[in-house]
N, C-alpha and C positions, 0 to 999 in steps of 0.2 A: 395821858395826864392824870395827876390826881386828883380827889375828889377836892371842889374847892364850892364858893356860896354865888349865888348867881350871880351876884354881881363881878366876880372876878370872871366868871365865865364870858360873860356881858365885855370886860374891859379886853380879854383872851381874845374872842373873837372881835373885836373891835381893830384891835392892832393888828392881829394876823391878815385880815382885810386890807387896810388901811397902806400895809408892806408890798403885797402882790403886787407883782409885774405880770403874772396869768392867772387867772384864774377857769376856772372848769365848775361849773354852774349846774348841780343835776335835782331832777325831780323824776318824782315816783312814778309807778306804771297806772293806771286807769287816772291818769292825770285829772286835777278837781282843781277849782279857784285859788285854791290857798297854794298847794306846791307850783303852779305856772306863775300866780302870780306874787309870789315870794320870791322866785327865782327871776323873775325880771324885772321887777323893783330893785334886785340886787344888784344886777346886769348893767342896770341905766346909770346905775352912781357908782362902780367903780370905773367904767368906764368915764365919766367926765374926770374922772381922777388919774386917769392915765394907766388904767388896768384894761389888760388883752383878755376878753371875756368870753366862751363860748358858755354855751346853756344846752344841756342834755337832756332828751324825753324821748323813753324807747318808743314812746307811742304818740301818734295825733295828737290835737287835742279836740276835746268836743266842740261840736260846731256851736253850741252858745257862748264860747270862751274864744274864740276865735278876733275877735275884736280887739284883743290887749294890744296894746302897744308893743311891738316887739318879738309879738307871735312867729312871724316866719323868719328869725332868726335861729328858735331853735332847731339842732341839728337832731335825726335817728339815730346816727350811726357816731360810735365813740371813736374819739379820734385814737389813734392807733399810741401815740406819745401823750396822753395828759398832760397839762404843766404839773408844776409841782405845789401847787392850793388846788385841792378837790373839796368843795362845798356841798352837803347832803341839804336839799329844802326839803324840808316837813317827810322825811324820810324813817318812820322807826327804827329799820331795819339797811343794812345797808343794800342788801337784795330786795328791795323796792325801788332799788334802780332797774330791775330787769335782768335777764341772764346774759346780756351782754358784759356786766359789769360781773368780773373775777377777779379774786382776789390777788392774783396779782398786776393786777392793773395799779394797783394803788401801793404796790412795793416800795417804790420811788417816790410817793407824793405823803405830802400833809393833810389830815380830813382835817374837816370841820362840821360838825351834826349841829344845826339849827330846827328845834322838835320842840311838841308841844303833847306828844303822844305820854300814855300811860304805859305802856309798853317798849317805850322806846330802851335800848339795852346799852347806851351809852358807847357805842362802838367805834366813835372816830378818835382821833388821835388828841381833838377838841372840842368838847359837850357843850354847847346851851342850848340847854333842856328844860321848860318853864311847862312841870304838866299843868297852872293854873290858866295857863294864855288859853284862850278861846281858838287862834288862831296862831301860827305860826307867823302870817304879818303882822301881827302884831309885836313878836321879837324882833324881827328884819325891823318895822321901822325904829325900836330903839336902838337898833344898831346903828341903822342910817342917820339917825338923828346927829348922834356921837359923831357923826362925817361929816355935818351942813344941817342946812335948815332945809327938810324937806318939801321941797313947794315947787318941785317941778309937774307939770299935768301927769305926764308919763306915770313917773314912779308913783303919783296919789293915787291913781286910776287903778293900778295895778295891787297895790294894798289895799284898797279899799275894796276891790274885789275877791281876796283872800277872806278877808276879814268878814264881809256880808255873808258872803258864801258855808263858811264853815259854822256861820253862828245862824243859818237859817234865817237870813234877814233880823238877826237880833232877837231870835223866837227861842234856841235853845238855852235848855239847860245851864249850858258851862258859860251862857253871854256874863262878862263881869262889868265891873265900872270902866275899868281899865279899856277893853273890846269898845265901850262904846266913847271915851276922851281921845282913843288913837282915832276913830272914823268922824270925832268932832274935828279934829284937826288935819284932817284931810280933804274933809268936807267943803272946805271953802274953792278948793282945787277940782270937786270933781262936778258931774252935771246926775246926778242920783237918778232923775228919772230915768234918761236916756238909759244908765246902766243897769235900771231895772228890769228897761225893756227888752235891753240884750241879751240879759241873762233866763231871764225867768218869762219874758213875753212873748219871744220870735220859735216857735216850736215848730220845725217840720212836718209836713203831712205823715212822712213816714213814720215819725214819731207816735202819733196819736196811732198808724194802725198795729205801733208794738202793744202800746198799753193798749188797746184793745183786747190782744189774746193775752197779755198777762191777767189781766181780769180774766178772761174766761177759763182760764188757770188756777187762780185764785181759790187757796183752799184754807180751812180756820180749824189746826189740827188742837189738840189740848183743849178743847172745850170752848173754843174757840178764843186763847189767851195767845193764839200764835196766828199770825196769817203769814203765808207762804205763797211765793210764787217760784217757780220754776221755768226759766226763758232755755228753748233750745236753738241751736243753732240753723233749723228749721224755722223756728219760728223768726229770727232776725234775717232770714231769706224772703220768708214771705213778704215779710212786714217792707222789707226794703232798706232794714235798717242798720246804722253801727251800734258797736257793742254799748257805747258811751251814749246812746239816746234809752236806756234806759234806767240812767241814774235816781230821774225824779218817781221812778214806781215804790223805791222804797217807801219813801215818807207820805205817800200816798193812801200803801196800803196801811202803815203802823195808825193810822187815825180813825179806823175803823171803834166802833166804842166796844170795847171791855178786852183790847187785843193788850197783850202785855210785852211784846218783841214782835218783832216783822222780821222775814227772813227774804232774799231774796237769792237764787241763783242761777249764775247764765254761764252758759256752756260756752268757753272761747274760743275753744277747738277740743277737737275731740281726744277725751282722755281726761279736759283741763276745762275745772269749774270757779267762777270767779263768786266769794258768797261774799255779800253785804246783811249784816247787822244790827238792829235798832231797837232800843229796850225802852218801854213807858214805865218800866217800876223799877223792883228789885231785883231784876235779873241782870246780871254783869258780863255783858258779851263779851267782854274785852278778853275775860276768862275763855268764854267757847272757842272764840277765836285764836287763843292759843294755843289749844289741845290739836290744832291743825298749822301749826306754827305761824300764824297771824295775829293781831293784836288789833291798838290802835282804844280807844276808851270804854269806859261802862258801859255808856248806853249809846256806843257807834262803832263798830269794829266790824273788820273783812280778815275773808285771810283766799288761800287757795287750796284747791283741792283737786289730787291728783288722781282723781276717778272718775268713771262715768255720772253722767249726770244725776240718773236713778239712785246709784249705791250715793254719791256726795248728796242727794237731797235727805236720804236715811240718816243719815251717819250723822247729819249736823244737828238735823229733829232731834234727834236722838240727845244727842247732848246738849241742846239748847234745854227740853226738856228735863233734866237732869240736874241742869242749873236753877232750874225755876222752880225744880221740887226741893231744893239744897238751899234753896233763900227761902221759899215757907217754913222750911224745917228751923233753919237760923232763927 
């Protein structure tokens, strides 16, 4: 597709979705509230219009997001023959869908990419990407409004979850007036107190044990300007925790005084480490993640390192230090 303005891209996305008889909606690995909420909101509305929808996410949803209406419908194995329309929700790259998705899978399909990451490569046939949006859920809301009023409580709950999680309860710097306007429009159909409790206030004991181990491994390299935690498979096993139970650690450690950037490394399997990074200052963690084939935003990004935990920790820390030094030189 030739590059067009955001309004034209929005119109194209709406037309494709409105005409689809079948659709596959894909969420990214290490799923969060934005990718799951956006995908499920799309699914609910398209189904009311007669579209047969399959939602795919290679990995299970985190425990604190399993309240989302329709979460049980998400399949974890790709259909052998996907429908003609494939929609990526909140995926900066097609590979964020996980290793099940291969290039040949998409040869006979039309792909739509709905996303807000600055690292998005515009990989699909049709790309509706707005890097000024705080969450993909905002973009999905704009699409669904053009298909009809967004008054379904299930849809509103999914979209509100997408926005509230990706804005850090409207506290992150990427939160905009549009984020608040969309949330305000959804608010009449959402019990926000109950939502807050389900997402943020119900923590399994295993998550507490994992946080204890994370804090025991917390270090402050670069003279305290970096907060770093590296969690091994043994740490998860000892805590009895799932991999996604460490997601809150990164925001916890970034809050210490003097910290300019935070890094969380999680050993997902032997020889594979997932890295989450956050920046409190000038450091562009999207550029750091890009050096390892990842991406995201300037202040929040991630990547996957196919190395052992020690090597991944050393290489990511080195790259982050270089980025921070470069920023100070500029």
